[in-house]
C-alpha positions in Angstrom: 10.1 11.7 10.6 7.5 10.6 8.0 7.7 7.1 6.7 6.6 6.5 3.1 6.6 3.4 0.9 9.1 3.5 -1.9 6.5 2.1 -4.3 3.9 4.8 -3.4 3.8 6.5 -6.8 3.1 3.2 -8.7 1.0 1.4 -6.1 -2.3 0.3 -7.8 -4.1 0.0 -4.4 -3.2 3.6 -3.4 -4.0 5.0 -6.8 -7.3 3.2 -6.9 -8.5 3.8 -3.3 -6.8 7.0 -2.1 -9.9 9.1 -2.8 -12.3 6.8 -1.1 -13.4 8.2 2.2 -14.1 4.8 3.8 -12.3 4.7 7.1 -10.8 1.3 6.4 -9.1 2.4 3.2 -7.8 5.5 4.9 -6.5 3.4 7.8 -4.6 1.0 5.4 -3.1 3.9 3.5 -2.0 5.7 6.7 -0.5 2.6 8.3 0.9 0.7 5.3 1.6 3.3 2.6 2.6 6.2 4.7 3.1 4.8 8.2 4.8 2.4 10.6 3.8 -0.8 8.8 5.3 0.0 5.5 7.8 -2.8 5.9 5.0 -5.3 6.5 2.9 -4.6 3.4 1.8 -7.7 1.7 1.8 -5.9 -1.6 5.5 -5.2 -1.2 6.1 -8.8 -0.3 4.3 -9.9 -3.4 6.3 -7.6 -5.6 9.6 -8.9 -4.0 8.6 -12.5 -4.4 7.0 -12.4 -7.9 8.9 -9.5 -9.5 5.7 -7.8 -10.6 3.1 -5.5 -9.1 0.2 -7.2 -7.4 -3.5 -6.7 -8.5 -4.9 -3.3 -7.5 -7.5 -4.9 -5.3 -4.9 -6.8 -3.2 -4.9 -5.3 0.3 -1.6 -4.4 2.1 -2.6 -6.6 5.0 
């Protein structure tokens, strides 16, 4: 079963960095946007706490 963040389509980090081939960005996306650490994403925590999307540059870790 694939895991996918419910905010994937509006995530500024994913939109901005999904095309970057850097292994670190790919790893974050695979783990936090489309993988087992989706529930631990700091971007989701920020959204839940502040009620607004975090800055695009904010990492999910």
